[in-house]
C-alpha positions, -999 to +999 in steps of 0.1 A: -063+763+163-096+746+156-092+704+170-097+692+133-072+717+124-041+708+144-055+665+141-047+672+103-012+690+112-006+658+129-019+639+101+009+656+082+040+649+108+030+611+106+028+608+069+061+622+069+073+598+094+051+567+073+068+575+038+106+577+057+098+543+073+085+529+047+112+541+018+137+528+037+134+495+039+137+486-002+171+502-004+182+488+038+168+449+026+204+437+010+221+451+040+196+439+067+197+405+042+233+400+050+231+409+090+207+378+088+223+361+068+190+354+047+190+353+009+173+388-007+141+366-018+136+368+018+120+398+021+081+382+015+090+365+049+097+406+064+066+415+049+048+389+057+051+398+092+045+434+089+012+433+067-004+404+089-002+433+112-010+455+090-042+430+083-050+425+116-055+461+121-078+468+092-101+443+100-106+457+135-101+488+127-145+500+125-152+484+162-122+498+171-128+534+164-167+527+181-150+515+212-123+538+219-130+569+199-107+585+172-084+600+197-070+569+216-072+548+186-043+571+172-022+565+204-024+530+205-012+526+166+012+556+178+027+537+205+031+506+183+048+520+153+075+531+179+080+501+197+080+483+159+101+505+142+128+503+170+127+467+174+133+474+135+166+493+139+179+475+176+166+438+176+195+418+176+180+387+159+157+378+132+125+366+156+125+403+173+131+414+139+100+401+122+081+407+159+089+446+157+079+443+114+044+430+129+041+459+154+049+482+132+021+472+103-004+468+134+003+504+146+007+515+110-032+501+101-048+516+129-031+553+132-034+556+096-067+544+093-077+564+123-061+595+102-076+591+069-113+585+087-110+616+105-095+636+077-125+625+053-153+633+080-140+666+082-116+682+053-118+685+014-108+660-009-075+687-013-065+687+025-064+647+026-045+645-007-019+672+012-016+643+040-009+619+015+018+639-001+037+642+033+041+605+028+057+612-008+080+639+007+093+614+035+093+587+008+115+610-013+144+618+013+155+583+031+162+562+000+188+583-010+204+586+021+204+554+034+219+545+001+249+568+009+253+559+041+256+523+037+277+527+008+299+551+035+301+518+056+272+528+080+244+509+099+214+501+084+200+507+119+202+536+127+180+550+096+151+536+120+165+547+151+166+579+135+125+579+119+120+563+158+119+602+168+087+608+146+062+590+169+081+597+203+067+634+195+033+627+181+030+607+211+033+637+232+014+659+211-018+630+212-013+630+249-018+665+250-047+671+224-068+640+239-092+655+258-102+679+229-107+650+203-129+631+221-147+656+230-156+662+194-167+633+186-184+638+150-165+606+143-156+594+102-185+594+077-212+570+093-198+565+122-219+592+142-248+564+142-224+537+143-208+514+118-228+484+103-220+451+114-187+439+092-211+411+078-234+436+064-204+451+047-188+422+030-222+418+015-215+450-005-205+446-039-187+476-038-166+469-008-151+438-029-145+466-055-130+485-033-107+459-015-096+447-048-083+479-057-061+489-029-047+452-032-034+458-062-026+491-059-005+486-028+006+454-047+022+474-077+032+503-057+056+482-030+065+460-054+080+492-074+094+506-041+108+474-026+122+455-056+138+477-082+169+491-060+176+447-060+165+443-098+187+476-108+218+466-083+220+426-089+202+416-125+210+450-143+246+462-130+235+495-120+260+505-088+246+512-056+247+549-052+228+555-091+199+524-080+195+544-047+196+576-059+164+563-088+144+544-061+148+585-046+136+594-078+104+571-077+092+584-045+096+623-052+077+616-086+053+600-062+053+635-042+056+658-071+020+639-083+006+640-045+015+676-042+000+686-076-028+659-068-037+682-036-042+717-059-069+703-077-083+677-065-114+695-049-120+702-092-115+672-109-135+640-105-121+614-093-132+586-119-111+607-144-082+612-121-079+576-113-084+566-147-057+586-161-028+573-131-041+538-140-033+540-171+000+561-168+011+530-142+007+507-173+031+525-196+051+530-169+055+490-160+058+484-195+088+507-195+102+492-167+097+459-182+109+467-219+145+484-198+164+481-238+188+505-221+190+514-180+177+544-189+144+534-202+138+510-174+151+546-147+125+567-168+098+538-162+101+542-127+095+578-125+066+580-144+054+547-119+055+571-090+039+596-109+012+575-117+001+555-087+010+593-064-033+601-066-042+569-070-049+557-028-064+588-019-086+586-046-095+559-033-101+566+001-125+595-006-147+573-029-147+547-005-185+565+013-199+569-023-185+528-033-204+514+004-227+540+021-218+565+048-231+537+071-204+513+061-178+532+055-156+523+087-157+489+084-149+492+047-120+517+049-107+490+076-115+458+054-096+478+022-066+489+049-070+447+050-072+444+014-040+468+010-020+447+034-030+415+010-014+435-016+016+447-001+027+408+007+012+388-025+027+408-055+062+415-041+058+377-024+052+361-060+082+385-075+104+368-048+093+336-052+095+335-088+131+351-090+141+317-071+128+297-104+136+329-125+154+357-128+147+391-112+137+401-148+105+388-135+094+421-119+088+436-148+056+416-159+041+415-126+038+451-123+027+450-159+000+426-147-013+446-114-013+474-132-037+462-160-057+444-135-062+475-114-077+498-143-102+469-155-112+466-114-121+501-114-138+506-149-162+476-134-165+499-100-174+524-119-201+512-136-220+497-100-257+504-100-259+532-079-227+537-073-213+575-061-178+560-070-174+583-102-181+616-082 
């Protein structure tokens, strides 16, 4: 089997485990906050630690990839994910828990960027979307299972210990493949000539447009996934199992959207696909905010998951065309850093405002984020010389 095919399969398994880990957090957070005697609004501090690590990883991605290559970068990222996941599940104190979050975030940034750049360079948009669809599958499986486990009296810690199996297996596979990956050194788009200096990449308007889009996208996705459970249970009176089930529906719709997209990604222009997805996210956010009855809010959450599904992979695919292949490695890393900022800023703002208002503030924040994302994408698609609309 070709090395590129084996790495793609490893990427599938990686994103499956990544989705499981990420989706566990929203459901387990109320229990985690009780364990460490924190208010629910303190979620922002944990998110800050994780996304801080992810942010740093994005800043150094291009240079790390050039210095040590894809295989070693994958290995470093996977080891850090293992340490961070076990830190989540086993930490006896809040400070060790936060340290685990930071290590997990940095590992996710390094490994995720390496997989994305490798697949963009060697495979079709369809296969990239299949890889990201695995994230949705993992995220669909875990919330309902964790909610049922917690409701039965089980500890939230076990969920993180279980998902630590994924990086253990992948570390072993990547170590076996390392020589083959390093021999196959046709790196991600533009890396064969070496990425430009990061300061040059930062001068490009397309870099800032792309960074803003990743920031807004992750802000809406993480806020929807992490806060909806708390919003439904603590503000709208929904029982734990029902709320956990609908969080699973959110990630399930996310997964279905990515699977459907994988069948058509090679045949639809990315600008058309993203325009429709972002419009759907606006409608979904309005339904979550409006919520005349809980059924409407649940429907909005499901539609939000479906609408967000194509956006991340679509933006990754657009990156070389938006900034040029020579800047692609740096740009993708910087955009991952912007994604980290988005993952903390909108959810963190929701937690901050909830202290002074109510958790219902989540609805209008989702609407604002979705509208800004649509407007920025339209501006980027009209940049002179941009290939982003292809």
